Biopython code that builds the backbone (N, CA, C, O; Angstrom):
import numpy as np
from Bio.PDB.StructureBuilder import StructureBuilder

atoms = [
    (1, "MET", "N", (11.785, -60.678, 53.461)),
    (1, "MET", "CA", (12.615, -61.206, 54.507)),
    (1, "MET", "C", (13.731, -60.226, 54.816)),
    (1, "MET", "O", (14.822, -60.318, 54.253)),
    (2, "PRO", "N", (13.459, -59.298, 55.702)),
    (2, "PRO", "CA", (14.496, -58.342, 56.089)),
    (2, "PRO", "C", (15.644, -59.033, 56.822)),
    (2, "PRO", "O", (15.451, -59.998, 57.561)),
    (3, "LEU", "N", (16.828, -58.511, 56.592)),
    (3, "LEU", "CA", (18.002, -58.926, 57.350)),
    (3, "LEU", "C", (18.250, -57.855, 58.393)),
    (3, "LEU", "O", (18.289, -56.667, 58.075)),
    (4, "VAL", "N", (18.418, -58.275, 59.646)),
    (4, "VAL", "CA", (18.618, -57.337, 60.746)),
    (4, "VAL", "C", (19.997, -57.568, 61.352)),
    (4, "VAL", "O", (20.368, -58.697, 61.672)),
    (5, "ARG", "N", (20.744, -56.486, 61.503)),
    (5, "ARG", "CA", (22.016, -56.508, 62.253)),
    (5, "ARG", "C", (21.822, -55.654, 63.480)),
    (5, "ARG", "O", (21.361, -54.515, 63.393)),
    (6, "ILE", "N", (22.173, -56.205, 64.620)),
    (6, "ILE", "CA", (22.069, -55.481, 65.881)),
    (6, "ILE", "C", (23.458, -55.451, 66.506)),
    (6, "ILE", "O", (24.043, -56.498, 66.783)),
    (7, "ASP", "N", (23.979, -54.263, 66.723)),
    (7, "ASP", "CA", (25.291, -54.084, 67.337)),
    (7, "ASP", "C", (25.099, -53.533, 68.739)),
    (7, "ASP", "O", (24.451, -52.504, 68.930)),
    (8, "LEU", "N", (25.672, -54.231, 69.725)),
    (8, "LEU", "CA", (25.508, -53.888, 71.133)),
    (8, "LEU", "C", (26.855, -53.758, 71.813)),
    (8, "LEU", "O", (27.850, -54.326, 71.363)),
    (9, "ILE", "N", (26.878, -52.999, 72.909)),
    (9, "ILE", "CA", (28.041, -52.982, 73.785)),
    (9, "ILE", "C", (28.023, -54.302, 74.568)),
    (9, "ILE", "O", (26.990, -54.694, 75.111)),
    (10, "ARG", "N", (29.146, -54.964, 74.619)),
    (10, "ARG", "CA", (29.270, -56.244, 75.315)),
    (10, "ARG", "C", (28.873, -56.114, 76.789)),
    (10, "ARG", "O", (29.124, -55.087, 77.420)),
    (11, "GLY", "N", (28.259, -57.154, 77.320)),
    (11, "GLY", "CA", (27.952, -57.181, 78.740)),
    (11, "GLY", "C", (26.498, -57.442, 79.069)),
    (11, "GLY", "O", (26.167, -57.657, 80.235)),
    (12, "ARG", "N", (25.621, -57.431, 78.086)),
    (12, "ARG", "CA", (24.218, -57.737, 78.361)),
    (12, "ARG", "C", (24.053, -59.239, 78.580)),
    (12, "ARG", "O", (24.821, -60.044, 78.052)),
    (13, "SER", "N", (23.069, -59.590, 79.344)),
    (13, "SER", "CA", (22.760, -61.002, 79.554)),
    (13, "SER", "C", (22.164, -61.595, 78.277)),
    (13, "SER", "O", (21.639, -60.860, 77.440)),
    (14, "PRO", "N", (22.242, -62.912, 78.123)),
    (14, "PRO", "CA", (21.604, -63.538, 76.954)),
    (14, "PRO", "C", (20.111, -63.212, 76.868)),
    (14, "PRO", "O", (19.567, -63.068, 75.773)),
    (15, "GLU", "N", (19.458, -63.098, 78.011)),
    (15, "GLU", "CA", (18.035, -62.770, 78.018)),
    (15, "GLU", "C", (17.787, -61.342, 77.511)),
    (15, "GLU", "O", (16.815, -61.094, 76.796)),
    (16, "ALA", "N", (18.660, -60.421, 77.880)),
    (16, "ALA", "CA", (18.521, -59.035, 77.414)),
    (16, "ALA", "C", (18.765, -58.940, 75.919)),
    (16, "ALA", "O", (18.058, -58.215, 75.219)),
    (17, "VAL", "N", (19.757, -59.665, 75.425)),
    (17, "VAL", "CA", (20.038, -59.680, 73.982)),
    (17, "VAL", "C", (18.832, -60.241, 73.239)),
    (17, "VAL", "O", (18.411, -59.687, 72.224)),
    (18, "ARG", "N", (18.282, -61.328, 73.739)),
    (18, "ARG", "CA", (17.111, -61.944, 73.098)),
    (18, "ARG", "C", (15.915, -60.998, 73.128)),
    (18, "ARG", "O", (15.160, -60.929, 72.158)),
    (19, "ALA", "N", (15.733, -60.268, 74.226)),
    (19, "ALA", "CA", (14.617, -59.330, 74.329)),
    (19, "ALA", "C", (14.735, -58.210, 73.293)),
    (19, "ALA", "O", (13.733, -57.795, 72.711)),
    (20, "ILE", "N", (15.948, -57.724, 73.065)),
    (20, "ILE", "CA", (16.156, -56.693, 72.041)),
    (20, "ILE", "C", (15.828, -57.253, 70.662)),
    (20, "ILE", "O", (15.106, -56.624, 69.888)),
    (21, "ALA", "N", (16.357, -58.433, 70.359)),
    (21, "ALA", "CA", (16.095, -59.048, 69.052)),
    (21, "ALA", "C", (14.602, -59.342, 68.884)),
    (21, "ALA", "O", (14.053, -59.147, 67.800)),
    (22, "ASP", "N", (13.950, -59.805, 69.938)),
    (22, "ASP", "CA", (12.510, -60.077, 69.869)),
    (22, "ASP", "C", (11.712, -58.806, 69.611)),
    (22, "ASP", "O", (10.741, -58.824, 68.856)),
    (23, "ALA", "N", (12.114, -57.712, 70.229)),
    (23, "ALA", "CA", (11.414, -56.435, 70.033)),
    (23, "ALA", "C", (11.561, -55.948, 68.596)),
    (23, "ALA", "O", (10.607, -55.441, 68.005)),
    (24, "VAL", "N", (12.765, -56.104, 68.033)),
    (24, "VAL", "CA", (12.976, -55.708, 66.637)),
    (24, "VAL", "C", (12.110, -56.569, 65.719)),
    (24, "VAL", "O", (11.455, -56.055, 64.813)),
    (25, "ARG", "N", (12.112, -57.904, 65.961)),
    (25, "ARG", "CA", (11.305, -58.792, 65.129)),
    (25, "ARG", "C", (9.830, -58.435, 65.231)),
    (25, "ARG", "O", (9.137, -58.389, 64.215)),
    (26, "GLN", "N", (9.335, -58.180, 66.444)),
    (26, "GLN", "CA", (7.924, -57.848, 66.599)),
    (26, "GLN", "C", (7.584, -56.548, 65.873)),
    (26, "GLN", "O", (6.490, -56.416, 65.324)),
    (27, "SER", "N", (8.505, -55.594, 65.863)),
    (27, "SER", "CA", (8.291, -54.355, 65.118)),
    (27, "SER", "C", (8.156, -54.629, 63.630)),
    (27, "SER", "O", (7.326, -54.020, 62.956)),
    (28, "LEU", "N", (8.972, -55.546, 63.113)),
    (28, "LEU", "CA", (8.892, -55.911, 61.699)),
    (28, "LEU", "C", (7.571, -56.616, 61.388)),
    (28, "LEU", "O", (6.948, -56.352, 60.359)),
    (29, "VAL", "N", (7.154, -57.498, 62.267)),
    (29, "VAL", "CA", (5.876, -58.202, 62.080)),
    (29, "VAL", "C", (4.730, -57.200, 62.085)),
    (29, "VAL", "O", (3.855, -57.252, 61.221)),
    (30, "ASP", "N", (4.729, -56.289, 63.054)),
    (30, "ASP", "CA", (3.645, -55.320, 63.182)),
    (30, "ASP", "C", (3.626, -54.311, 62.038)),
    (30, "ASP", "O", (2.571, -54.042, 61.462)),
    (31, "ALA", "N", (4.777, -53.759, 61.713)),
    (31, "ALA", "CA", (4.829, -52.664, 60.730)),
    (31, "ALA", "C", (4.796, -53.155, 59.290)),
    (31, "ALA", "O", (4.154, -52.541, 58.438)),
    (32, "LEU", "N", (5.486, -54.263, 59.014)),
    (32, "LEU", "CA", (5.617, -54.721, 57.628)),
    (32, "LEU", "C", (4.825, -55.976, 57.330)),
    (32, "LEU", "O", (4.808, -56.457, 56.198)),
    (33, "LYS", "N", (4.165, -56.506, 58.354)),
    (33, "LYS", "CA", (3.330, -57.701, 58.200)),
    (33, "LYS", "C", (4.118, -58.905, 57.694)),
    (33, "LYS", "O", (3.590, -59.720, 56.937)),
    (34, "ILE", "N", (5.382, -59.022, 58.108)),
    (34, "ILE", "CA", (6.156, -60.195, 57.712)),
    (34, "ILE", "C", (5.701, -61.385, 58.559)),
    (34, "ILE", "O", (5.180, -61.192, 59.657)),
    (35, "PRO", "N", (5.887, -62.606, 58.069)),
    (35, "PRO", "CA", (5.499, -63.781, 58.860)),
    (35, "PRO", "C", (6.317, -63.880, 60.145)),
    (35, "PRO", "O", (7.480, -63.479, 60.183)),
    (36, "GLU", "N", (5.700, -64.415, 61.194)),
    (36, "GLU", "CA", (6.361, -64.572, 62.492)),
    (36, "GLU", "C", (7.683, -65.326, 62.376)),
    (36, "GLU", "O", (8.647, -64.986, 63.061)),
    (37, "ARG", "N", (7.740, -66.337, 61.524)),
    (37, "ARG", "CA", (8.936, -67.175, 61.424)),
    (37, "ARG", "C", (10.004, -66.595, 60.483)),
    (37, "ARG", "O", (11.084, -67.170, 60.351)),
    (38, "ASP", "N", (9.716, -65.483, 59.843)),
    (38, "ASP", "CA", (10.674, -64.835, 58.934)),
    (38, "ASP", "C", (11.641, -64.020, 59.781)),
    (38, "ASP", "O", (11.400, -62.846, 60.062)),
    (39, "ARG", "N", (12.725, -64.646, 60.179)),
    (39, "ARG", "CA", (13.644, -63.993, 61.115)),
    (39, "ARG", "C", (15.086, -64.276, 60.710)),
    (39, "ARG", "O", (15.542, -65.418, 60.767)),
    (40, "PHE", "N", (15.802, -63.223, 60.300)),
    (40, "PHE", "CA", (17.214, -63.300, 59.953)),
    (40, "PHE", "C", (17.930, -62.195, 60.707)),
    (40, "PHE", "O", (17.953, -61.050, 60.254)),
    (41, "HIS", "N", (18.511, -62.521, 61.847)),
    (41, "HIS", "CA", (19.177, -61.544, 62.705)),
    (41, "HIS", "C", (20.633, -61.935, 62.911)),
    (41, "HIS", "O", (20.963, -63.112, 63.061)),
    (42, "ILE", "N", (21.479, -60.942, 62.914)),
    (42, "ILE", "CA", (22.877, -61.099, 63.309)),
    (42, "ILE", "C", (23.101, -60.131, 64.462)),
    (42, "ILE", "O", (22.965, -58.918, 64.299)),
    (43, "VAL", "N", (23.442, -60.668, 65.617)),
    (43, "VAL", "CA", (23.705, -59.835, 66.792)),
    (43, "VAL", "C", (25.203, -59.891, 67.078)),
    (43, "VAL", "O", (25.774, -60.969, 67.243)),
    (44, "THR", "N", (25.823, -58.734, 67.133)),
    (44, "THR", "CA", (27.253, -58.644, 67.408)),
    (44, "THR", "C", (27.449, -57.775, 68.634)),
    (44, "THR", "O", (26.892, -56.681, 68.729)),
    (45, "GLN", "N", (28.250, -58.273, 69.579)),
    (45, "GLN", "CA", (28.573, -57.484, 70.761)),
    (45, "GLN", "C", (30.013, -56.981, 70.642)),
    (45, "GLN", "O", (30.910, -57.699, 70.202)),
    (46, "HIS", "N", (30.200, -55.739, 71.045)),
    (46, "HIS", "CA", (31.485, -55.060, 70.904)),
    (46, "HIS", "C", (31.982, -54.568, 72.252)),
    (46, "HIS", "O", (31.190, -54.315, 73.159)),
    (47, "ASP", "N", (33.276, -54.437, 72.377)),
    (47, "ASP", "CA", (33.841, -53.738, 73.527)),
    (47, "ASP", "C", (33.392, -52.283, 73.462)),
    (47, "ASP", "O", (33.125, -51.760, 72.380)),
    (48, "ALA", "N", (33.310, -51.635, 74.611)),
    (48, "ALA", "CA", (32.782, -50.270, 74.688)),
    (48, "ALA", "C", (33.528, -49.288, 73.795)),
    (48, "ALA", "O", (32.933, -48.333, 73.298)),
    (49, "ASP", "N", (34.826, -49.509, 73.584)),
    (49, "ASP", "CA", (35.590, -48.560, 72.759)),
    (49, "ASP", "C", (35.419, -48.811, 71.267)),
    (49, "ASP", "O", (36.015, -48.098, 70.460)),
    (50, "GLU", "N", (34.631, -49.794, 70.881)),
    (50, "GLU", "CA", (34.442, -50.106, 69.463)),
    (50, "GLU", "C", (33.176, -49.494, 68.865)),
    (50, "GLU", "O", (32.950, -49.597, 67.659)),
    (51, "ILE", "N", (32.358, -48.865, 69.687)),
    (51, "ILE", "CA", (31.163, -48.166, 69.203)),
    (51, "ILE", "C", (31.205, -46.744, 69.732)),
    (51, "ILE", "O", (31.360, -46.525, 70.933)),
    (52, "THR", "N", (31.067, -45.794, 68.847)),
    (52, "THR", "CA", (30.987, -44.396, 69.231)),
    (52, "THR", "C", (29.609, -43.891, 68.835)),
    (52, "THR", "O", (29.253, -43.907, 67.657)),
    (53, "ALA", "N", (28.843, -43.450, 69.802)),
    (53, "ALA", "CA", (27.507, -42.912, 69.549)),
    (53, "ALA", "C", (27.355, -41.670, 70.421)),
    (53, "ALA", "O", (26.922, -41.744, 71.571)),
    (54, "LEU", "N", (27.719, -40.539, 69.851)),
    (54, "LEU", "CA", (27.710, -39.287, 70.604)),
    (54, "LEU", "C", (26.324, -38.676, 70.607)),
    (54, "LEU", "O", (25.506, -38.957, 69.730)),
    (55, "ASP", "N", (26.063, -37.833, 71.609)),
    (55, "ASP", "CA", (24.777, -37.158, 71.688)),
    (55, "ASP", "C", (24.529, -36.315, 70.454)),
    (55, "ASP", "O", (25.441, -35.688, 69.914)),
    (56, "ALA", "N", (23.275, -36.311, 70.017)),
    (56, "ALA", "CA", (22.885, -35.550, 68.833)),
    (56, "ALA", "C", (22.160, -34.268, 69.214)),
    (56, "ALA", "O", (21.468, -33.683, 68.381)),
    (57, "GLY", "N", (22.302, -33.832, 70.426)),
    (57, "GLY", "CA", (21.656, -32.609, 70.859)),
    (57, "GLY", "C", (20.862, -32.836, 72.132)),
    (57, "GLY", "O", (20.945, -33.907, 72.733)),
    (58, "PRO", "N", (20.099, -31.846, 72.544)),
    (58, "PRO", "CA", (19.397, -31.926, 73.824)),
    (58, "PRO", "C", (18.246, -32.926, 73.842)),
    (58, "PRO", "O", (17.759, -33.273, 74.919)),
    (59, "VAL", "N", (17.803, -33.394, 72.694)),
    (59, "VAL", "CA", (16.665, -34.318, 72.635)),
    (59, "VAL", "C", (17.062, -35.711, 73.108)),
    (59, "VAL", "O", (16.262, -36.395, 73.747)),
    (60, "PHE", "N", (18.280, -36.140, 72.806)),
    (60, "PHE", "CA", (18.729, -37.484, 73.136)),
    (60, "PHE", "C", (19.782, -37.438, 74.224)),
    (60, "PHE", "O", (20.731, -36.657, 74.148)),
    (61, "GLN", "N", (19.618, -38.263, 75.223)),
    (61, "GLN", "CA", (20.629, -38.424, 76.259)),
    (61, "GLN", "C", (21.079, -39.881, 76.191)),
    (61, "GLN", "O", (20.339, -40.775, 76.603)),
    (62, "ARG", "N", (22.262, -40.127, 75.684)),
    (62, "ARG", "CA", (22.746, -41.488, 75.517)),
    (62, "ARG", "C", (23.702, -41.859, 76.626)),
    (62, "ARG", "O", (24.440, -41.017, 77.137)),
    (63, "THR", "N", (23.682, -43.123, 76.991)),
    (63, "THR", "CA", (24.683, -43.658, 77.900)),
    (63, "THR", "C", (25.459, -44.713, 77.123)),
    (63, "THR", "O", (24.870, -45.445, 76.326)),
    (64, "GLY", "N", (26.741, -44.803, 77.335)),
    (64, "GLY", "CA", (27.595, -45.698, 76.572)),
    (64, "GLY", "C", (27.216, -47.158, 76.671)),
    (64, "GLY", "O", (27.220, -47.860, 75.660)),
    (65, "ASP", "N", (26.888, -47.639, 77.860)),
    (65, "ASP", "CA", (26.610, -49.057, 78.027)),
    (65, "ASP", "C", (25.280, -49.473, 77.418)),
    (65, "ASP", "O", (25.080, -50.654, 77.135)),
    (66, "GLY", "N", (24.374, -48.539, 77.211)),
    (66, "GLY", "CA", (23.057, -48.885, 76.687)),
    (66, "GLY", "C", (22.938, -48.791, 75.180)),
    (66, "GLY", "O", (21.852, -48.987, 74.634)),
    (67, "THR", "N", (24.016, -48.501, 74.508)),
    (67, "THR", "CA", (23.953, -48.299, 73.064)),
    (67, "THR", "C", (23.553, -49.575, 72.340)),
    (67, "THR", "O", (24.110, -50.648, 72.574)),
    (68, "ALA", "N", (22.576, -49.432, 71.459)),
    (68, "ALA", "CA", (22.166, -50.509, 70.563)),
    (68, "ALA", "C", (21.943, -49.878, 69.197)),
    (68, "ALA", "O", (21.154, -48.943, 69.061)),
    (69, "ILE", "N", (22.629, -50.381, 68.200)),
    (69, "ILE", "CA", (22.481, -49.867, 66.844)),
    (69, "ILE", "C", (21.830, -50.963, 66.017)),
    (69, "ILE", "O", (22.331, -52.086, 65.956)),
    (70, "VAL", "N", (20.711, -50.634, 65.379)),
    (70, "VAL", "CA", (19.943, -51.610, 64.616)),
    (70, "VAL", "C", (19.954, -51.201, 63.149)),
    (70, "VAL", "O", (19.590, -50.078, 62.799)),
    (71, "HIS", "N", (20.376, -52.130, 62.301)),
    (71, "HIS", "CA", (20.351, -51.936, 60.850)),
    (71, "HIS", "C", (19.311, -52.897, 60.293)),
    (71, "HIS", "O", (19.337, -54.087, 60.608)),
    (72, "ILE", "N", (18.406, -52.399, 59.478)),
    (72, "ILE", "CA", (17.401, -53.251, 58.864)),
    (72, "ILE", "C", (17.545, -53.126, 57.355)),
    (72, "ILE", "O", (17.374, -52.049, 56.785)),
    (73, "PHE", "N", (17.861, -54.243, 56.726)),
    (73, "PHE", "CA", (18.039, -54.296, 55.273)),
    (73, "PHE", "C", (16.824, -54.984, 54.680)),
    (73, "PHE", "O", (16.554, -56.145, 54.986)),
    (74, "THR", "N", (16.091, -54.277, 53.835)),
    (74, "THR", "CA", (14.884, -54.834, 53.233)),
    (74, "THR", "C", (15.009, -54.852, 51.719)),
    (74, "THR", "O", (15.921, -54.261, 51.141)),
    (75, "GLN", "N", (14.082, -55.536, 51.105)),
    (75, "GLN", "CA", (14.026, -55.539, 49.652)),
    (75, "GLN", "C", (13.477, -54.203, 49.183)),
    (75, "GLN", "O", (12.870, -53.459, 49.954)),
    (76, "ARG", "N", (13.692, -53.920, 47.941)),
    (76, "ARG", "CA", (13.141, -52.695, 47.369)),
    (76, "ARG", "C", (11.623, -52.764, 47.382)),
    (76, "ARG", "O", (11.034, -53.841, 47.474)),
    (77, "GLY", "N", (11.009, -51.607, 47.289)),
    (77, "GLY", "CA", (9.571, -51.566, 47.127)),
    (77, "GLY", "C", (8.791, -51.150, 48.359)),
    (77, "GLY", "O", (7.568, -51.027, 48.292)),
    (78, "LEU", "N", (9.458, -50.930, 49.485)),
    (78, "LEU", "CA", (8.717, -50.457, 50.646)),
    (78, "LEU", "C", (8.346, -48.991, 50.449)),
    (78, "LEU", "O", (9.142, -48.186, 49.964)),
    (79, "SER", "N", (7.137, -48.675, 50.832)),
    (79, "SER", "CA", (6.705, -47.281, 50.715)),
    (79, "SER", "C", (7.331, -46.450, 51.830)),
    (79, "SER", "O", (7.815, -46.982, 52.829)),
    (80, "ALA", "N", (7.309, -45.161, 51.639)),
    (80, "ALA", "CA", (7.796, -44.251, 52.677)),
    (80, "ALA", "C", (6.984, -44.431, 53.959)),
    (80, "ALA", "O", (7.532, -44.347, 55.059)),
    (81, "ASP", "N", (5.680, -44.678, 53.821)),
    (81, "ASP", "CA", (4.839, -44.907, 54.993)),
    (81, "ASP", "C", (5.255, -46.158, 55.748)),
    (81, "ASP", "O", (5.288, -46.163, 56.978)),
    (82, "ASP", "N", (5.578, -47.238, 55.001)),
    (82, "ASP", "CA", (6.044, -48.467, 55.646)),
    (82, "ASP", "C", (7.333, -48.217, 56.413)),
    (82, "ASP", "O", (7.480, -48.658, 57.552)),
    (83, "LYS", "N", (8.253, -47.519, 55.796)),
    (83, "LYS", "CA", (9.541, -47.230, 56.454)),
    (83, "LYS", "C", (9.330, -46.359, 57.679)),
    (83, "LYS", "O", (9.941, -46.598, 58.720)),
    (84, "GLN", "N", (8.477, -45.358, 57.569)),
    (84, "GLN", "CA", (8.210, -44.466, 58.702)),
    (84, "GLN", "C", (7.511, -45.223, 59.820)),
    (84, "GLN", "O", (7.803, -44.996, 60.994)),
    (85, "GLY", "N", (6.599, -46.114, 59.476)),
    (85, "GLY", "CA", (5.900, -46.897, 60.474)),
    (85, "GLY", "C", (6.825, -47.820, 61.245)),
    (85, "GLY", "O", (6.640, -48.061, 62.438)),
    (86, "LEU", "N", (7.808, -48.325, 60.551)),
    (86, "LEU", "CA", (8.780, -49.212, 61.199)),
    (86, "LEU", "C", (9.644, -48.431, 62.159)),
    (86, "LEU", "O", (10.524, -49.003, 62.803)),
]
sb = StructureBuilder()
sb.init_structure("model")
sb.init_model(0)
sb.init_chain("A")
sb.init_seg("    ")
for serial, (resi, resn, name, xyz) in enumerate(atoms, 1):
    if name == "N":
        sb.init_residue(resn, " ", resi, " ")
    sb.init_atom(name, np.array(xyz, "f"), 0.0, 1.0, " ", f" {name:<3s}", serial, name[0])
structure = sb.get_structure()
């Protein structure tokens, strides 16, 4: 039962927030084969000045309003392949 924290810039619609959380959950179901109902998410929205996510080079082009930071806390024992697949 992974615990997921999702930090977003404030201003998304409830439907957009739910879509992000649903996508994260589906990734966990697909990659780690967790049960569909195994869902522990905390979604926190922040003012734009409370999250700093600077570009990491030419590969990533970030925009401030679209920032979403996802933390996934799992139990021990996941293989490197499981983590990479997720």
